[in-house]
C-alpha positions in Angstrom: 134.5 -103.6 16.2 134.3 -107.0 14.7 130.5 -107.2 14.1 128.7 -110.5 15.0 127.2 -110.6 11.6 127.7 -107.7 9.0 124.6 -107.9 6.8 125.6 -104.8 4.8 128.8 -106.4 3.7 127.1 -109.8 3.1 124.5 -108.2 0.7 126.8 -105.6 -0.7 128.2 -108.1 -3.2 124.8 -108.7 -4.5 123.7 -105.1 -5.0 123.8 -104.9 -8.8 122.0 -108.1 -9.1 119.6 -107.0 -6.6 118.9 -103.7 -8.6 118.3 -105.7 -11.9 115.9 -108.0 -10.1 113.9 -105.1 -8.6 113.8 -103.4 -12.2 112.5 -106.7 -13.6 109.8 -107.1 -11.1 108.8 -103.5 -11.5 108.7 -103.7 -15.2 106.5 -106.8 -15.0 104.1 -105.4 -12.6 103.3 -108.5 -11.1 103.9 -108.4 -7.3 102.2 -111.4 -5.7 102.9 -115.1 -6.5 104.7 -114.3 -9.8 107.5 -115.7 -11.8 110.2 -115.1 -9.0 108.2 -117.0 -6.4 107.6 -120.0 -8.9 111.4 -119.9 -10.0 112.5 -119.9 -6.3 110.2 -122.7 -5.4 111.5 -124.6 -8.1 115.2 -123.8 -7.5 115.1 -124.5 -3.7 113.2 -127.7 -4.1 115.9 -128.9 -6.5 118.5 -127.6 -4.1 117.0 -129.5 -1.1 116.3 -132.6 -3.2 112.5 -132.4 -2.4 109.5 -132.9 -4.6 107.9 -129.5 -3.7 108.7 -126.2 -2.2 106.0 -123.8 -1.0 107.1 -120.1 -0.4 105.4 -118.4 2.6 105.8 -115.3 4.6 108.2 -116.3 7.3 109.6 -119.4 9.1 106.8 -119.5 11.9 104.1 -119.6 9.3 105.9 -122.4 7.5 105.7 -124.6 10.6 102.1 -123.5 11.4 101.0 -124.4 7.8 102.7 -127.8 8.0 100.7 -128.6 11.2 97.5 -127.2 9.8 97.9 -129.1 6.3 98.2 -132.3 8.4 95.3 -131.4 10.3 93.3 -130.8 7.1 94.3 -134.1 5.7 93.2 -135.9 8.9 96.8 -136.9 9.9 96.6 -134.6 13.0 93.8 -133.5 15.1 93.4 -130.5 17.6 94.8 -131.6 20.8 97.3 -134.2 19.4 100.8 -134.2 21.0 104.0 -133.0 19.2 107.5 -133.9 20.7 109.8 -130.9 20.5 113.2 -130.1 22.1 113.1 -128.1 25.1 116.0 -126.3 23.9 115.0 -124.3 20.9 113.9 -120.8 19.7 110.3 -120.2 20.9 108.9 -120.1 17.4 109.1 -124.0 17.3 106.7 -124.3 20.3 104.6 -121.3 19.3 103.8 -123.0 15.8 102.6 -126.1 17.7 100.5 -123.9 19.9 99.0 -122.0 17.1 97.8 -125.1 15.3 95.9 -126.1 18.5 98.4 -128.9 19.1 100.1 -129.7 22.4 104.0 -129.3 22.8 105.8 -132.0 24.7 109.2 -130.8 25.7 112.2 -133.2 25.6 115.7 -132.3 26.8 118.7 -132.1 24.4 122.0 -133.7 24.5 124.4 -131.3 26.1 127.1 -132.1 23.5 125.0 -131.3 20.4 122.3 -129.0 22.0 119.8 -130.9 19.8 117.0 -133.1 21.1 118.3 -136.2 22.8 116.6 -139.3 20.9 117.3 -141.5 23.9 114.7 -139.6 25.9 111.9 -139.4 23.1 110.4 -142.9 23.5 109.6 -142.1 27.3 107.6 -139.1 26.2 105.4 -140.8 23.7 101.8 -141.2 24.6 98.6 -142.4 22.9 98.2 -138.7 21.9 101.5 -138.3 20.4 101.3 -137.9 16.7 104.5 -136.2 15.5 108.1 -135.3 16.3 109.3 -131.7 15.6 113.1 -132.0 15.1 115.0 -128.8 15.2 118.4 -128.4 13.7 119.7 -125.9 16.1 122.7 -123.5 15.3 123.1 -125.3 11.9 123.8 -128.8 13.3 121.4 -131.6 12.1 119.6 -133.3 14.7 120.0 -137.1 14.8 117.5 -137.8 12.0 118.4 -141.5 11.7 117.4 -142.4 15.2 114.4 -139.7 15.1 113.2 -141.4 12.0 113.4 -144.9 13.4 111.5 -143.9 16.5 108.9 -142.3 14.4 108.5 -145.3 12.2 108.3 -147.7 15.2 105.4 -145.4 16.6 103.6 -144.4 13.4 104.6 -140.7 13.8 105.0 -137.9 11.6 108.4 -136.2 11.4 108.9 -132.5 10.7 112.0 -130.4 10.6 112.5 -127.1 11.8 115.2 -126.2 9.4 115.4 -122.5 10.1 119.0 -122.6 10.8 120.4 -125.4 8.6 120.1 -124.3 5.0 122.5 -126.7 3.0 123.4 -129.1 5.8 123.7 -132.8 4.6 123.4 -136.1 6.2 123.8 -139.3 4.0 123.9 -137.3 0.9 120.4 -135.8 1.8 120.0 -132.0 2.7 118.0 -130.6 5.4 114.6 -130.2 4.2 114.5 -133.7 2.8 115.1 -135.7 5.9 111.4 -136.0 6.9 107.8 -135.8 6.0 107.9 -132.0 5.7 110.4 -129.1 6.7 110.0 -125.5 7.6 112.6 -122.8 6.6 113.1 -119.2 7.6 114.8 -116.8 5.3 115.1 -114.0 7.9 118.1 -111.6 6.9 120.5 -113.1 9.3 120.2 -116.8 8.1 122.6 -118.5 6.1 120.4 -117.9 3.1 118.9 -114.5 4.0 116.3 -112.4 2.4 116.0 -108.6 2.8 112.9 -109.0 5.0 110.8 -111.8 6.3 110.3 -114.9 4.2 110.0 -118.5 4.5 109.2 -121.9 2.7 108.2 -125.4 3.2 109.7 -128.4 1.6 108.1 -131.9 1.2 107.9 -134.9 -0.9 104.2 -135.5 -0.1 102.2 -134.4 -3.2 98.8 -134.1 -1.2 100.4 -132.0 1.7 101.8 -129.8 -0.8 98.7 -129.0 -2.7 96.8 -128.4 0.7 99.5 -125.9 1.8 99.7 -124.2 -1.5 96.0 -123.3 -1.1 96.2 -122.7 2.8 98.8 -119.9 2.3 96.7 -118.2 -0.1 93.4 -117.7 1.9 92.5 -121.5 1.4 92.4 -121.0 -2.4 93.9 -122.7 -5.5 91.7 -120.8 -7.8 90.9 -117.1 -7.4 87.6 -116.7 -5.4 87.1 -120.4 -4.8 88.2 -121.2 -1.2 88.3 -124.9 -0.4 89.9 -124.3 3.2 89.9 -121.7 6.0 93.2 -120.3 5.1 95.5 -117.5 5.6 97.5 -114.9 3.9 101.2 -116.0 4.0 102.8 -115.8 0.6 106.5 -115.4 -0.2 106.9 -111.8 -1.6 107.9 -111.6 -5.1 110.7 -109.2 -4.4 112.2 -111.4 -1.6 111.9 -114.4 -3.8 113.8 -112.6 -6.4 116.5 -111.6 -3.9 116.8 -115.3 -2.7 117.1 -116.3 -6.4 120.2 -114.3 -6.5 121.7 -115.6 -3.5 120.9 -119.2 -3.5 123.6 -120.2 -6.1 126.3 -119.0 -3.5 124.9 -120.7 -0.3 127.1 -123.8 -0.6 130.3 -121.6 -1.2 129.2 -119.2 1.8 128.6 -122.4 4.1 132.1 -123.6 3.1 133.5 -120.3 4.3 131.6 -120.7 7.7 133.0 -124.1 8.0 136.5 -123.0 7.3 136.1 -120.4 10.3 134.6 -123.0 12.5 137.4 -125.4 12.0 139.9 -122.8 13.0 137.9 -121.9 16.1 137.8 -125.5 17.1 141.5 -126.1 16.4 142.9 -122.9 17.7 140.8 -121.7 20.7 142.7 -123.2 23.6 141.0 -121.6 26.7 140.1 -124.2 29.3 137.4 -122.0 30.5 135.5 -122.4 27.3 133.5 -125.5 25.9 133.5 -125.3 22.1 131.0 -127.1 19.9 131.2 -130.9 19.0 131.2 -131.4 15.0 130.5 -134.8 13.8 132.3 -134.5 10.5 130.0 -137.2 9.0 127.2 -134.6 9.3 127.4 -131.4 7.4 127.2 -128.7 10.2 126.6 -125.4 8.4 127.5 -123.2 11.5 124.7 -120.7 11.2 126.1 -120.1 14.8 129.2 -120.8 16.5 128.1 -121.3 20.2 130.6 -121.7 22.8 129.8 -122.3 26.6 131.1 -121.1 30.0 129.9 -120.7 33.4 131.4 -117.1 33.3 129.3 -116.1 30.1 128.6 -112.6 31.1 132.3 -111.9 31.9 133.3 -113.3 28.8 130.7 -111.2 26.8 131.8 -108.1 28.6 135.5 -108.8 28.0 135.1 -109.4 24.3 132.9 -106.3 23.8 135.8 -104.4 25.5 138.0 -105.8 23.0 135.9 -104.8 20.1 134.2 -108.2 19.4 130.5 -108.2 19.2 128.7 -111.4 20.4 125.1 -112.6 20.8 123.4 -115.0 23.4 121.1 -117.4 21.6 119.1 -117.6 23.7 119.2 -116.1 27.3 115.8 -117.4 28.4 114.6 -121.0 28.1 111.2 -121.4 26.3 109.5 -122.8 29.4 110.8 -120.0 31.6 109.4 -117.2 29.5 106.5 -115.0 30.9 104.4 -116.2 28.0 104.1 -119.6 29.9 103.4 -118.3 33.4 101.2 -120.1 35.7 97.9 -118.4 34.5 98.6 -119.8 31.0 100.4 -123.2 30.5 102.2 -123.1 33.9 105.4 -124.3 32.3 107.6 -121.8 34.5 107.5 -124.3 37.2 108.9 -127.1 35.1 112.4 -128.4 35.4 114.7 -129.0 32.4 118.2 -128.8 33.9 120.2 -129.3 30.7 118.2 -126.9 28.8 118.5 -124.3 31.6 122.2 -124.9 31.9 122.6 -124.1 28.2 120.7 -121.0 28.3 122.7 -119.8 31.3 126.0 -120.6 29.6 126.0 -120.0 25.8 127.6 -117.3 23.7 127.7 -117.0 20.0 131.0 -115.9 18.3 131.2 -113.8 15.1 131.0 -116.1 12.1 129.8 -115.2 8.7 131.1 -115.6 5.2 132.4 -112.2 5.0 134.7 -112.5 8.0 138.4 -112.0 7.3 141.1 -114.4 8.3 142.7 -111.4 10.3 139.5 -111.1 12.2 139.3 -114.7 12.9 143.1 -114.5 14.1 142.0 -111.7 16.5 139.0 -113.4 17.9 140.9 -116.4 18.6 143.8 -114.5 20.2 141.5 -112.4 22.5 139.7 -115.6 23.6 142.9 -117.3 24.5 144.0 -114.5 26.6 140.8 -114.3 28.5 141.5 -115.4 32.4 
C-alpha cells in the first residue's frame, strides 16, 4: 500500500535528534515556556520574516487568540463580521464564532479553491471589520487583491496559514502577508509536531504583547493577570521537535513540489481535473487535490490498487450538522461552487518521503482508470 502520508517514515529520520532534545528538556526540568519555546518562536519568526512569533497550543487557538487580541485592543468588537471562504476546513469558521464574531461566507474560485476576491466587495457591510484569508492545500490566497480590498475598506487581514508553511509570494512568506497569521503544526502538516501545536506571527508589537499574555491566563507576569486569558501554550517538547525539523522545511517542500510537477505533467486522464499552479506563487502542496464527478469510484479503484487517498473535505462547512436550523440555519444556504468542490475532490499521496517509483505507480494507475 502506498500510504497517503507516512508519518513514521517522515519522523524516523529525526529520531536520534528527537531523543537528544528529549534528554535535554528532561535534564533542564523546565517544561512550560522554556528555552525551546523561546528558540522556536525566534526561529520561526525569522523564517517567516515576521517581527514576532507566539507559540500556542494548536492552530484553532492561534486563530481565536488573534481575534481576541484585536478585541482586547478595540480593533474588533463582539458581533463584528469577518469575511471567510465558504470552502475551508471548519476550524477557520469555528475560530470566528468562538471569538463572538460573525462569519460571512464567500465562494472560492473553482480554479484555485481559495476565496474569490471578486466576490468580497459585495459581501462587505458596515459591520465588516476583517478578512480571514485561508491558504487552502498549501496554495496562497490572492493576497495582493485581498490586501487592496482591505486597505480600501479599512479592514484587518488575517491569514489562516495552517497548510502553507513556507509558501512565498513576492519574496514574502506565508505568515508575513497580512496583519497577523495563524499556523498549525498538527503532525500531518508540512512542518508537523508529534502532537498538537500552533503559532501566531505578526509584525504588530502591541498585538503580540497582548497575545503573549492571553495565551498564558492573560498574564505577562506570574500571578498578575491583565486580561481574561486562556491556557494555550506551545509545549516545550513539541517546540524542541519543531526546532529539529524547521531547518529541513524548505528542502521537504521542494520534494513535494517536484512530485506535484510530475503529477501535473504526467497525469493524462481526461476524467480528472488537476490543480492549477501559478508558478509565480510558491505553492507548497500540503495536499495534491484532484477533482472528478466520479470521486467515490476513483477512490475505490485506487484503494483496490493499493493507493491510499483522503477526501479533504467531504462535507462543506455550511452543510455540517453543527450549523443546523436550530443553530445558525446555514444548512439551507446555497454555495454551489463550494458544494461542487466538496463532492468532487480527492487528495493523492504526496510527501517528502515518497519514492519516484511510488510516484510512477500512482501516475500509471490513474492513467489506466476508465
